[in-house]
N, CA, C, O and CB atoms as a CASP TS submission, in Angstrom:
PFRMAT TS
TARGET T0000
AUTHOR 0000-0000-0000
METHOD Language model
MODEL 1
PARENT N/A
ATOM      1  N   MET     1      10.328   5.419   5.521  1.00  0.00           N
ATOM      2  CA  MET     1       9.591   4.198   5.147  1.00  0.00           C
ATOM      3  C   MET     1       9.318   4.272   3.595  1.00  0.00           C
ATOM      4  O   MET     1       8.842   5.271   3.056  1.00  0.00           O
ATOM      5  CB  MET     1       8.198   4.073   6.000  1.00  0.00           C
ATOM      6  N   LYS     2       9.653   3.161   2.956  1.00  0.00           N
ATOM      7  CA  LYS     2       9.463   3.125   1.533  1.00  0.00           C
ATOM      8  C   LYS     2       8.536   1.896   1.199  1.00  0.00           C
ATOM      9  O   LYS     2       8.991   0.753   1.198  1.00  0.00           O
ATOM     10  CB  LYS     2      10.867   3.038   0.789  1.00  0.00           C
ATOM     11  N   ILE     3       7.395   2.138   0.952  1.00  0.00           N
ATOM     12  CA  ILE     3       6.444   1.054   0.705  1.00  0.00           C
ATOM     13  C   ILE     3       5.949   0.965  -0.732  1.00  0.00           C
ATOM     14  O   ILE     3       5.251   0.023  -1.108  1.00  0.00           O
ATOM     15  CB  ILE     3       5.277   1.211   1.605  1.00  0.00           C
ATOM     16  N   GLY     4       6.321   1.964  -1.529  1.00  0.00           N
ATOM     17  CA  GLY     4       5.797   2.088  -2.883  1.00  0.00           C
ATOM     18  C   GLY     4       5.828   0.794  -3.718  1.00  0.00           C
ATOM     19  O   GLY     4       4.802   0.435  -4.296  1.00  0.00           O
ATOM     20  N   ASN     5       6.901   0.123  -3.798  1.00  0.00           N
ATOM     21  CA  ASN     5       7.010  -1.058  -4.592  1.00  0.00           C
ATOM     22  C   ASN     5       6.105  -2.149  -4.128  1.00  0.00           C
ATOM     23  O   ASN     5       5.394  -2.782  -4.909  1.00  0.00           O
ATOM     24  CB  ASN     5       8.387  -1.529  -4.601  1.00  0.00           C
ATOM     25  N   ARG     6       6.146  -2.365  -2.787  1.00  0.00           N
ATOM     26  CA  ARG     6       5.297  -3.427  -2.181  1.00  0.00           C
ATOM     27  C   ARG     6       3.825  -3.077  -2.386  1.00  0.00           C
ATOM     28  O   ARG     6       3.044  -3.966  -2.724  1.00  0.00           O
ATOM     29  CB  ARG     6       5.607  -3.597  -0.641  1.00  0.00           C
ATOM     30  N   LEU     7       3.416  -1.838  -2.201  1.00  0.00           N
ATOM     31  CA  LEU     7       2.080  -1.405  -2.412  1.00  0.00           C
ATOM     32  C   LEU     7       1.567  -1.671  -3.795  1.00  0.00           C
ATOM     33  O   LEU     7       0.480  -2.212  -3.995  1.00  0.00           O
ATOM     34  CB  LEU     7       1.979  -0.002  -2.122  1.00  0.00           C
ATOM     35  N   LYS     8       2.415  -1.260  -4.783  1.00  0.00           N
ATOM     36  CA  LYS     8       2.081  -1.479  -6.209  1.00  0.00           C
ATOM     37  C   LYS     8       1.967  -2.906  -6.574  1.00  0.00           C
ATOM     38  O   LYS     8       1.048  -3.306  -7.289  1.00  0.00           O
ATOM     39  CB  LYS     8       3.092  -0.856  -7.085  1.00  0.00           C
ATOM     40  N   THR     9       2.907  -3.702  -6.087  1.00  0.00           N
ATOM     41  CA  THR     9       2.930  -5.171  -6.367  1.00  0.00           C
ATOM     42  C   THR     9       1.656  -5.795  -5.853  1.00  0.00           C
ATOM     43  O   THR     9       0.957  -6.483  -6.597  1.00  0.00           O
ATOM     44  CB  THR     9       4.175  -5.868  -5.705  1.00  0.00           C
ATOM     45  N   LEU    10       1.350  -5.573  -4.620  1.00  0.00           N
ATOM     46  CA  LEU    10       0.126  -6.166  -4.011  1.00  0.00           C
ATOM     47  C   LEU    10      -1.154  -5.707  -4.726  1.00  0.00           C
ATOM     48  O   LEU    10      -2.053  -6.508  -4.981  1.00  0.00           O
ATOM     49  CB  LEU    10       0.039  -5.786  -2.510  1.00  0.00           C
ATOM     50  N   ARG    11      -1.222  -4.401  -5.046  1.00  0.00           N
ATOM     51  CA  ARG    11      -2.380  -3.839  -5.724  1.00  0.00           C
ATOM     52  C   ARG    11      -2.614  -4.603  -7.016  1.00  0.00           C
ATOM     53  O   ARG    11      -3.740  -5.007  -7.305  1.00  0.00           O
ATOM     54  CB  ARG    11      -2.186  -2.328  -6.004  1.00  0.00           C
ATOM     55  N   LYS    12      -1.538  -4.807  -7.807  1.00  0.00           N
ATOM     56  CA  LYS    12      -1.631  -5.428  -9.079  1.00  0.00           C
ATOM     57  C   LYS    12      -2.019  -6.935  -8.898  1.00  0.00           C
ATOM     58  O   LYS    12      -2.818  -7.472  -9.665  1.00  0.00           O
ATOM     59  CB  LYS    12      -0.292  -5.263  -9.840  1.00  0.00           C
ATOM     60  N   GLN    13      -1.425  -7.598  -7.858  1.00  0.00           N
ATOM     61  CA  GLN    13      -1.759  -9.002  -7.617  1.00  0.00           C
ATOM     62  C   GLN    13      -3.271  -9.184  -7.344  1.00  0.00           C
ATOM     63  O   GLN    13      -3.877 -10.177  -7.748  1.00  0.00           O
ATOM     64  CB  GLN    13      -0.933  -9.542  -6.426  1.00  0.00           C
ATOM     65  N   LYS    14      -3.844  -8.208  -6.658  1.00  0.00           N
ATOM     66  CA  LYS    14      -5.298  -8.221  -6.329  1.00  0.00           C
ATOM     67  C   LYS    14      -6.144  -7.835  -7.572  1.00  0.00           C
ATOM     68  O   LYS    14      -7.356  -8.052  -7.592  1.00  0.00           O
ATOM     69  CB  LYS    14      -5.601  -7.221  -5.137  1.00  0.00           C
ATOM     70  N   GLY    15      -5.483  -7.258  -8.611  1.00  0.00           N
ATOM     71  CA  GLY    15      -6.258  -6.862  -9.724  1.00  0.00           C
ATOM     72  C   GLY    15      -6.981  -5.566  -9.539  1.00  0.00           C
ATOM     73  O   GLY    15      -7.960  -5.287 -10.231  1.00  0.00           O
ATOM     74  N   TYR    16      -6.501  -4.757  -8.596  1.00  0.00           N
ATOM     75  CA  TYR    16      -7.100  -3.442  -8.285  1.00  0.00           C
ATOM     76  C   TYR    16      -6.506  -2.378  -9.129  1.00  0.00           C
ATOM     77  O   TYR    16      -5.290  -2.341  -9.318  1.00  0.00           O
ATOM     78  CB  TYR    16      -6.921  -3.083  -6.825  1.00  0.00           C
ATOM     79  N   SER    17      -7.326  -1.509  -9.646  1.00  0.00           N
ATOM     80  CA  SER    17      -6.807  -0.256 -10.249  1.00  0.00           C
ATOM     81  C   SER    17      -6.410   0.709  -9.169  1.00  0.00           C
ATOM     82  O   SER    17      -6.808   0.560  -8.014  1.00  0.00           O
ATOM     83  CB  SER    17      -7.853   0.400 -11.177  1.00  0.00           C
ATOM     84  N   GLN    18      -5.634   1.687  -9.534  1.00  0.00           N
ATOM     85  CA  GLN    18      -5.332   2.738  -8.524  1.00  0.00           C
ATOM     86  C   GLN    18      -6.558   3.447  -8.084  1.00  0.00           C
ATOM     87  O   GLN    18      -6.696   3.794  -6.911  1.00  0.00           O
ATOM     88  CB  GLN    18      -4.349   3.750  -9.063  1.00  0.00           C
ATOM     89  N   LYS    19      -7.496   3.683  -9.042  1.00  0.00           N
ATOM     90  CA  LYS    19      -8.777   4.362  -8.634  1.00  0.00           C
ATOM     91  C   LYS    19      -9.561   3.509  -7.616  1.00  0.00           C
ATOM     92  O   LYS    19     -10.085   4.019  -6.626  1.00  0.00           O
ATOM     93  CB  LYS    19      -9.685   4.635  -9.900  1.00  0.00           C
ATOM     94  N   TYR    20      -9.624   2.212  -7.890  1.00  0.00           N
ATOM     95  CA  TYR    20     -10.460   1.389  -7.023  1.00  0.00           C
ATOM     96  C   TYR    20      -9.791   1.327  -5.615  1.00  0.00           C
ATOM     97  O   TYR    20     -10.491   1.502  -4.618  1.00  0.00           O
ATOM     98  CB  TYR    20     -10.653  -0.069  -7.643  1.00  0.00           C
ATOM     99  N   LEU    21      -8.499   1.090  -5.512  1.00  0.00           N
ATOM    100  CA  LEU    21      -7.880   0.987  -4.213  1.00  0.00           C
ATOM    101  C   LEU    21      -7.889   2.346  -3.509  1.00  0.00           C
ATOM    102  O   LEU    21      -8.067   2.410  -2.292  1.00  0.00           O
ATOM    103  CB  LEU    21      -6.452   0.454  -4.347  1.00  0.00           C
ATOM    104  N   ALA    22      -7.705   3.399  -4.240  1.00  0.00           N
ATOM    105  CA  ALA    22      -7.823   4.730  -3.709  1.00  0.00           C
ATOM    106  C   ALA    22      -9.143   4.936  -3.004  1.00  0.00           C
ATOM    107  O   ALA    22      -9.199   5.465  -1.893  1.00  0.00           O
ATOM    108  CB  ALA    22      -7.661   5.734  -4.799  1.00  0.00           C
ATOM    109  N   GLY    23     -10.232   4.500  -3.684  1.00  0.00           N
ATOM    110  CA  GLY    23     -11.557   4.609  -3.123  1.00  0.00           C
ATOM    111  C   GLY    23     -11.702   3.840  -1.829  1.00  0.00           C
ATOM    112  O   GLY    23     -12.314   4.309  -0.869  1.00  0.00           O
ATOM    113  N   LEU    24     -11.115   2.624  -1.821  1.00  0.00           N
ATOM    114  CA  LEU    24     -11.210   1.818  -0.589  1.00  0.00           C
ATOM    115  C   LEU    24     -10.466   2.487   0.580  1.00  0.00           C
ATOM    116  O   LEU    24     -10.889   2.394   1.733  1.00  0.00           O
ATOM    117  CB  LEU    24     -10.637   0.400  -0.834  1.00  0.00           C
ATOM    118  N   LEU    25      -9.371   3.151   0.264  1.00  0.00           N
ATOM    119  CA  LEU    25      -8.567   3.780   1.287  1.00  0.00           C
ATOM    120  C   LEU    25      -9.037   5.200   1.664  1.00  0.00           C
ATOM    121  O   LEU    25      -8.595   5.771   2.661  1.00  0.00           O
ATOM    122  CB  LEU    25      -7.147   3.827   0.827  1.00  0.00           C
ATOM    123  N   GLY    26      -9.920   5.737   0.861  1.00  0.00           N
ATOM    124  CA  GLY    26     -10.405   7.087   1.134  1.00  0.00           C
ATOM    125  C   GLY    26      -9.495   8.179   0.779  1.00  0.00           C
ATOM    126  O   GLY    26      -9.504   9.221   1.433  1.00  0.00           O
ATOM    127  N   VAL    27      -8.675   7.997  -0.262  1.00  0.00           N
ATOM    128  CA  VAL    27      -7.722   8.939  -0.735  1.00  0.00           C
ATOM    129  C   VAL    27      -7.920   9.097  -2.228  1.00  0.00           C
ATOM    130  O   VAL    27      -8.630   8.299  -2.841  1.00  0.00           O
ATOM    131  CB  VAL    27      -6.299   8.505  -0.394  1.00  0.00           C
ATOM    132  N   SER    28      -7.326  10.080  -2.813  1.00  0.00           N
ATOM    133  CA  SER    28      -7.496  10.327  -4.269  1.00  0.00           C
ATOM    134  C   SER    28      -6.545   9.396  -4.984  1.00  0.00           C
ATOM    135  O   SER    28      -5.602   8.879  -4.385  1.00  0.00           O
ATOM    136  CB  SER    28      -7.214  11.849  -4.664  1.00  0.00           C
ATOM    137  N   ARG    29      -6.798   9.174  -6.300  1.00  0.00           N
ATOM    138  CA  ARG    29      -5.919   8.364  -7.120  1.00  0.00           C
ATOM    139  C   ARG    29      -4.525   8.891  -7.149  1.00  0.00           C
ATOM    140  O   ARG    29      -3.544   8.151  -7.091  1.00  0.00           O
ATOM    141  CB  ARG    29      -6.440   8.270  -8.497  1.00  0.00           C
ATOM    142  N   SER    30      -4.461  10.249  -7.246  1.00  0.00           N
ATOM    143  CA  SER    30      -3.145  10.882  -7.332  1.00  0.00           C
ATOM    144  C   SER    30      -2.308  10.703  -6.012  1.00  0.00           C
ATOM    145  O   SER    30      -1.083  10.579  -6.036  1.00  0.00           O
ATOM    146  CB  SER    30      -3.327  12.390  -7.649  1.00  0.00           C
ATOM    147  N   THR    31      -3.039  10.700  -4.885  1.00  0.00           N
ATOM    148  CA  THR    31      -2.344  10.420  -3.610  1.00  0.00           C
ATOM    149  C   THR    31      -1.817   9.021  -3.534  1.00  0.00           C
ATOM    150  O   THR    31      -0.717   8.803  -3.026  1.00  0.00           O
ATOM    151  CB  THR    31      -3.260  10.658  -2.445  1.00  0.00           C
ATOM    152  N   LEU    32      -2.608   8.013  -4.050  1.00  0.00           N
ATOM    153  CA  LEU    32      -2.152   6.660  -4.083  1.00  0.00           C
ATOM    154  C   LEU    32      -0.961   6.513  -5.013  1.00  0.00           C
ATOM    155  O   LEU    32      -0.020   5.785  -4.699  1.00  0.00           O
ATOM    156  CB  LEU    32      -3.266   5.747  -4.498  1.00  0.00           C
ATOM    157  N   SER    33      -0.987   7.167  -6.110  1.00  0.00           N
ATOM    158  CA  SER    33       0.120   7.178  -7.019  1.00  0.00           C
ATOM    159  C   SER    33       1.395   7.719  -6.372  1.00  0.00           C
ATOM    160  O   SER    33       2.483   7.179  -6.571  1.00  0.00           O
ATOM    161  CB  SER    33      -0.231   7.984  -8.227  1.00  0.00           C
ATOM    162  N   ASN    34       1.245   8.781  -5.602  1.00  0.00           N
ATOM    163  CA  ASN    34       2.349   9.322  -4.842  1.00  0.00           C
ATOM    164  C   ASN    34       2.910   8.415  -3.830  1.00  0.00           C
ATOM    165  O   ASN    34       4.113   8.443  -3.574  1.00  0.00           O
ATOM    166  CB  ASN    34       1.951  10.523  -4.197  1.00  0.00           C
ATOM    167  N   TYR    35       2.076   7.592  -3.227  1.00  0.00           N
ATOM    168  CA  TYR    35       2.516   6.518  -2.257  1.00  0.00           C
ATOM    169  C   TYR    35       3.310   5.474  -3.013  1.00  0.00           C
ATOM    170  O   TYR    35       4.352   5.017  -2.545  1.00  0.00           O
ATOM    171  CB  TYR    35       1.274   5.830  -1.527  1.00  0.00           C
ATOM    172  N   GLU    36       2.811   5.088  -4.201  1.00  0.00           N
ATOM    173  CA  GLU    36       3.504   4.058  -4.965  1.00  0.00           C
ATOM    174  C   GLU    36       4.871   4.501  -5.468  1.00  0.00           C
ATOM    175  O   GLU    36       5.789   3.700  -5.642  1.00  0.00           O
ATOM    176  CB  GLU    36       2.657   3.638  -6.128  1.00  0.00           C
ATOM    177  N   LYS    37       4.972   5.814  -5.697  1.00  0.00           N
ATOM    178  CA  LYS    37       6.260   6.351  -6.168  1.00  0.00           C
ATOM    179  C   LYS    37       7.131   6.790  -5.005  1.00  0.00           C
ATOM    180  O   LYS    37       8.207   7.345  -5.231  1.00  0.00           O
ATOM    181  CB  LYS    37       6.037   7.529  -7.121  1.00  0.00           C
ATOM    182  N   ASP    38       6.709   6.563  -3.779  1.00  0.00           N
ATOM    183  CA  ASP    38       7.445   6.956  -2.564  1.00  0.00           C
ATOM    184  C   ASP    38       7.650   8.441  -2.559  1.00  0.00           C
ATOM    185  O   ASP    38       8.694   8.883  -2.079  1.00  0.00           O
ATOM    186  CB  ASP    38       8.802   6.233  -2.468  1.00  0.00           C
ATOM    187  N   LEU    39       6.766   9.227  -3.038  1.00  0.00           N
ATOM    188  CA  LEU    39       6.864  10.691  -3.002  1.00  0.00           C
ATOM    189  C   LEU    39       6.245  11.206  -1.655  1.00  0.00           C
ATOM    190  O   LEU    39       6.701  12.219  -1.124  1.00  0.00           O
ATOM    191  CB  LEU    39       6.115  11.334  -4.268  1.00  0.00           C
ATOM    192  N   THR    40       5.227  10.520  -1.120  1.00  0.00           N
ATOM    193  CA  THR    40       4.637  10.772   0.101  1.00  0.00           C
ATOM    194  C   THR    40       4.410   9.479   0.880  1.00  0.00           C
ATOM    195  O   THR    40       4.383   8.398   0.291  1.00  0.00           O
ATOM    196  CB  THR    40       3.389  11.508  -0.105  1.00  0.00           C
ATOM    197  N   SER    41       4.244   9.582   2.205  1.00  0.00           N
ATOM    198  CA  SER    41       3.995   8.442   2.938  1.00  0.00           C
ATOM    199  C   SER    41       2.597   8.480   3.586  1.00  0.00           C
ATOM    200  O   SER    41       2.152   9.530   4.051  1.00  0.00           O
ATOM    201  CB  SER    41       5.055   8.277   3.937  1.00  0.00           C
ATOM    202  N   PRO    42       1.932   7.361   3.611  1.00  0.00           N
ATOM    203  CA  PRO    42       0.544   7.339   4.212  1.00  0.00           C
ATOM    204  C   PRO    42       0.580   7.473   5.733  1.00  0.00           C
ATOM    205  O   PRO    42       1.567   7.135   6.386  1.00  0.00           O
ATOM    206  CB  PRO    42      -0.199   6.012   3.839  1.00  0.00           C
ATOM    207  N   LYS    43      -0.521   7.972   6.268  1.00  0.00           N
ATOM    208  CA  LYS    43      -0.635   8.102   7.695  1.00  0.00           C
ATOM    209  C   LYS    43      -1.097   6.682   8.226  1.00  0.00           C
ATOM    210  O   LYS    43      -1.457   5.799   7.448  1.00  0.00           O
ATOM    211  CB  LYS    43      -1.670   9.293   8.088  1.00  0.00           C
ATOM    212  N   MET    44      -1.066   6.527   9.518  1.00  0.00           N
ATOM    213  CA  MET    44      -1.334   5.229  10.136  1.00  0.00           C
ATOM    214  C   MET    44      -2.760   4.698   9.779  1.00  0.00           C
ATOM    215  O   MET    44      -2.928   3.497   9.570  1.00  0.00           O
ATOM    216  CB  MET    44      -1.176   5.347  11.675  1.00  0.00           C
ATOM    217  N   ASP    45      -3.752   5.569   9.713  1.00  0.00           N
ATOM    218  CA  ASP    45      -5.044   5.069   9.430  1.00  0.00           C
ATOM    219  C   ASP    45      -5.182   4.518   7.986  1.00  0.00           C
ATOM    220  O   ASP    45      -5.960   3.604   7.712  1.00  0.00           O
ATOM    221  CB  ASP    45      -6.033   6.146   9.676  1.00  0.00           C
ATOM    222  N   VAL    46      -4.392   5.120   7.091  1.00  0.00           N
ATOM    223  CA  VAL    46      -4.420   4.668   5.689  1.00  0.00           C
ATOM    224  C   VAL    46      -3.621   3.353   5.630  1.00  0.00           C
ATOM    225  O   VAL    46      -4.026   2.420   4.937  1.00  0.00           O
ATOM    226  CB  VAL    46      -3.809   5.777   4.693  1.00  0.00           C
ATOM    227  N   LEU    47      -2.484   3.273   6.356  1.00  0.00           N
ATOM    228  CA  LEU    47      -1.660   2.034   6.396  1.00  0.00           C
ATOM    229  C   LEU    47      -2.565   0.853   6.880  1.00  0.00           C
ATOM    230  O   LEU    47      -2.533  -0.243   6.322  1.00  0.00           O
ATOM    231  CB  LEU    47      -0.382   2.223   7.377  1.00  0.00           C
ATOM    232  N   GLU    48      -3.342   1.121   7.907  1.00  0.00           N
ATOM    233  CA  GLU    48      -4.194   0.026   8.430  1.00  0.00           C
ATOM    234  C   GLU    48      -5.202  -0.419   7.351  1.00  0.00           C
ATOM    235  O   GLU    48      -5.474  -1.614   7.236  1.00  0.00           O
ATOM    236  CB  GLU    48      -4.957   0.487   9.735  1.00  0.00           C
ATOM    237  N   LYS    49      -5.754   0.501   6.572  1.00  0.00           N
ATOM    238  CA  LYS    49      -6.658   0.132   5.523  1.00  0.00           C
ATOM    239  C   LYS    49      -5.994  -0.625   4.438  1.00  0.00           C
ATOM    240  O   LYS    49      -6.538  -1.601   3.921  1.00  0.00           O
ATOM    241  CB  LYS    49      -7.302   1.310   4.973  1.00  0.00           C
ATOM    242  N   MET    50      -4.746  -0.163   4.060  1.00  0.00           N
ATOM    243  CA  MET    50      -3.943  -0.854   3.034  1.00  0.00           C
ATOM    244  C   MET    50      -3.751  -2.308   3.402  1.00  0.00           C
ATOM    245  O   MET    50      -3.999  -3.204   2.595  1.00  0.00           O
ATOM    246  CB  MET    50      -2.573  -0.173   2.856  1.00  0.00           C
ATOM    247  N   ALA    51      -3.303  -2.540   4.640  1.00  0.00           N
ATOM    248  CA  ALA    51      -2.994  -3.868   5.103  1.00  0.00           C
ATOM    249  C   ALA    51      -4.208  -4.741   5.089  1.00  0.00           C
ATOM    250  O   ALA    51      -4.137  -5.912   4.718  1.00  0.00           O
ATOM    251  CB  ALA    51      -2.409  -3.826   6.471  1.00  0.00           C
ATOM    252  N   MET    52      -5.358  -4.167   5.502  1.00  0.00           N
ATOM    253  CA  MET    52      -6.590  -4.972   5.479  1.00  0.00           C
ATOM    254  C   MET    52      -7.036  -5.301   4.059  1.00  0.00           C
ATOM    255  O   MET    52      -7.346  -6.456   3.768  1.00  0.00           O
ATOM    256  CB  MET    52      -7.711  -4.237   6.207  1.00  0.00           C
ATOM    257  N   HIS    53      -7.074  -4.321   3.177  1.00  0.00           N
ATOM    258  CA  HIS    53      -7.541  -4.525   1.838  1.00  0.00           C
ATOM    259  C   HIS    53      -6.593  -5.367   0.979  1.00  0.00           C
ATOM    260  O   HIS    53      -7.036  -6.009   0.026  1.00  0.00           O
ATOM    261  CB  HIS    53      -7.764  -3.212   1.200  1.00  0.00           C
ATOM    262  N   LEU    54      -5.291  -5.373   1.303  1.00  0.00           N
ATOM    263  CA  LEU    54      -4.307  -6.084   0.537  1.00  0.00           C
ATOM    264  C   LEU    54      -3.864  -7.410   1.162  1.00  0.00           C
ATOM    265  O   LEU    54      -2.945  -8.069   0.674  1.00  0.00           O
ATOM    266  CB  LEU    54      -3.139  -5.215   0.341  1.00  0.00           C
ATOM    267  N   ASP    55      -4.563  -7.796   2.292  1.00  0.00           N
ATOM    268  CA  ASP    55      -4.314  -8.987   3.004  1.00  0.00           C
ATOM    269  C   ASP    55      -2.847  -9.178   3.412  1.00  0.00           C
ATOM    270  O   ASP    55      -2.208 -10.196   3.144  1.00  0.00           O
ATOM    271  CB  ASP    55      -4.762 -10.109   2.197  1.00  0.00           C
ATOM    272  N   THR    56      -2.378  -8.156   4.061  1.00  0.00           N
ATOM    273  CA  THR    56      -0.957  -8.234   4.551  1.00  0.00           C
ATOM    274  C   THR    56      -0.936  -7.539   5.893  1.00  0.00           C
ATOM    275  O   THR    56      -1.979  -7.305   6.503  1.00  0.00           O
ATOM    276  CB  THR    56       0.098  -7.549   3.527  1.00  0.00           C
ATOM    277  N   THR    57       0.266  -7.209   6.352  1.00  0.00           N
ATOM    278  CA  THR    57       0.480  -6.523   7.625  1.00  0.00           C
ATOM    279  C   THR    57       1.162  -5.165   7.456  1.00  0.00           C
ATOM    280  O   THR    57       1.905  -4.959   6.496  1.00  0.00           O
ATOM    281  CB  THR    57       1.307  -7.395   8.543  1.00  0.00           C
ATOM    282  N   ILE    58       0.923  -4.277   8.348  1.00  0.00           N
ATOM    283  CA  ILE    58       1.601  -3.003   8.318  1.00  0.00           C
ATOM    284  C   ILE    58       3.116  -3.307   8.386  1.00  0.00           C
ATOM    285  O   ILE    58       3.904  -2.689   7.670  1.00  0.00           O
ATOM    286  CB  ILE    58       1.122  -2.061   9.508  1.00  0.00           C
ATOM    287  N   THR    59       3.505  -4.233   9.226  1.00  0.00           N
ATOM    288  CA  THR    59       4.925  -4.548   9.420  1.00  0.00           C
ATOM    289  C   THR    59       5.577  -4.922   8.051  1.00  0.00           C
ATOM    290  O   THR    59       6.673  -4.458   7.738  1.00  0.00           O
ATOM    291  CB  THR    59       5.086  -5.731  10.460  1.00  0.00           C
ATOM    292  N   TRP    60       4.894  -5.751   7.262  1.00  0.00           N
ATOM    293  CA  TRP    60       5.469  -6.167   6.034  1.00  0.00           C
ATOM    294  C   TRP    60       5.498  -5.011   5.048  1.00  0.00           C
ATOM    295  O   TRP    60       6.492  -4.814   4.348  1.00  0.00           O
ATOM    296  CB  TRP    60       4.713  -7.338   5.475  1.00  0.00           C
ATOM    297  N   LEU    61       4.448  -4.269   4.990  1.00  0.00           N
ATOM    298  CA  LEU    61       4.434  -3.114   4.081  1.00  0.00           C
ATOM    299  C   LEU    61       5.556  -2.145   4.370  1.00  0.00           C
ATOM    300  O   LEU    61       6.112  -1.555   3.443  1.00  0.00           O
ATOM    301  CB  LEU    61       3.112  -2.389   4.173  1.00  0.00           C
ATOM    302  N   CYS    62       5.898  -1.968   5.606  1.00  0.00           N
ATOM    303  CA  CYS    62       6.903  -0.946   6.037  1.00  0.00           C
ATOM    304  C   CYS    62       8.359  -1.518   6.191  1.00  0.00           C
ATOM    305  O   CYS    62       9.333  -0.788   6.376  1.00  0.00           O
ATOM    306  CB  CYS    62       6.451  -0.332   7.400  1.00  0.00           C
ATOM    307  N   SER    63       8.419  -2.829   6.102  1.00  0.00           N
ATOM    308  CA  SER    63       9.744  -3.468   6.292  1.00  0.00           C
ATOM    309  C   SER    63      10.695  -3.220   5.141  1.00  0.00           C
ATOM    310  O   SER    63      10.292  -3.123   3.982  1.00  0.00           O
ATOM    311  CB  SER    63       9.581  -4.958   6.475  1.00  0.00           C
ATOM    312  N   GLU    64      11.941  -3.122   5.481  1.00  0.00           N
ATOM    313  CA  GLU    64      12.974  -2.971   4.485  1.00  0.00           C
ATOM    314  C   GLU    64      13.536  -4.364   4.090  1.00  0.00           C
ATOM    315  O   GLU    64      14.372  -4.479   3.193  1.00  0.00           O
ATOM    316  CB  GLU    64      14.100  -2.045   5.021  1.00  0.00           C
ATOM    317  N   PHE    65      13.056  -5.398   4.778  1.00  0.00           N
ATOM    318  CA  PHE    65      13.500  -6.739   4.411  1.00  0.00           C
ATOM    319  C   PHE    65      12.633  -7.401   3.359  1.00  0.00           C
ATOM    320  O   PHE    65      11.437  -7.120   3.284  1.00  0.00           O
ATOM    321  CB  PHE    65      13.542  -7.601   5.620  1.00  0.00           C
ATOM    322  N   ASP    66      13.186  -8.236   2.581  1.00  0.00           N
ATOM    323  CA  ASP    66      12.507  -8.845   1.479  1.00  0.00           C
ATOM    324  C   ASP    66      12.104 -10.230   1.928  1.00  0.00           C
ATOM    325  O   ASP    66      12.598 -11.233   1.413  1.00  0.00           O
ATOM    326  CB  ASP    66      13.387  -8.879   0.206  1.00  0.00           C
ATOM    327  N   SER    67      11.171 -10.277   2.926  1.00  0.00           N
ATOM    328  CA  SER    67      10.797 -11.593   3.513  1.00  0.00           C
ATOM    329  C   SER    67       9.318 -11.691   3.485  1.00  0.00           C
ATOM    330  O   SER    67       8.584 -10.712   3.619  1.00  0.00           O
ATOM    331  CB  SER    67      11.329 -11.775   4.975  1.00  0.00           C
ATOM    332  N   GLU    68       8.883 -12.970   3.296  1.00  0.00           N
ATOM    333  CA  GLU    68       7.513 -13.293   3.326  1.00  0.00           C
ATOM    334  C   GLU    68       7.023 -13.588   4.806  1.00  0.00           C
ATOM    335  O   GLU    68       5.842 -13.813   5.070  1.00  0.00           O
ATOM    336  CB  GLU    68       7.274 -14.490   2.400  1.00  0.00           C
ATOM    337  N   LEU    69       8.029 -13.565   5.734  1.00  0.00           N
ATOM    338  CA  LEU    69       7.774 -13.922   7.083  1.00  0.00           C
ATOM    339  C   LEU    69       6.672 -13.072   7.740  1.00  0.00           C
ATOM    340  O   LEU    69       5.842 -13.595   8.484  1.00  0.00           O
ATOM    341  CB  LEU    69       9.030 -13.815   7.850  1.00  0.00           C
ATOM    342  N   PHE    70       6.670 -11.781   7.464  1.00  0.00           N
ATOM    343  CA  PHE    70       5.707 -10.884   8.100  1.00  0.00           C
ATOM    344  C   PHE    70       4.427 -10.776   7.338  1.00  0.00           C
ATOM    345  O   PHE    70       3.473 -10.192   7.852  1.00  0.00           O
ATOM    346  CB  PHE    70       6.290  -9.532   8.265  1.00  0.00           C
ATOM    347  N   ARG    71       4.347 -11.281   6.189  1.00  0.00           N
ATOM    348  CA  ARG    71       3.233 -11.146   5.336  1.00  0.00           C
ATOM    349  C   ARG    71       2.055 -11.966   5.778  1.00  0.00           C
ATOM    350  O   ARG    71       1.010 -11.946   5.128  1.00  0.00           O
ATOM    351  CB  ARG    71       3.610 -11.498   3.987  1.00  0.00           C
TER
END
């Protein structure tokens, strides 16, 4: 699963800093940075929080397709 680019794009659209979103997700800023760089993958509980705070779905975050359909 590669969600880094989608995660970073949505975070910036919301105007969230890495530090702010990391706080909402309950992870460190460096962990969030690693997600955005696709160095590590978030666990399901973090994915659920991401989807909620970024107004999207887990399906869209994890999808390899470039579609707005699941968003």
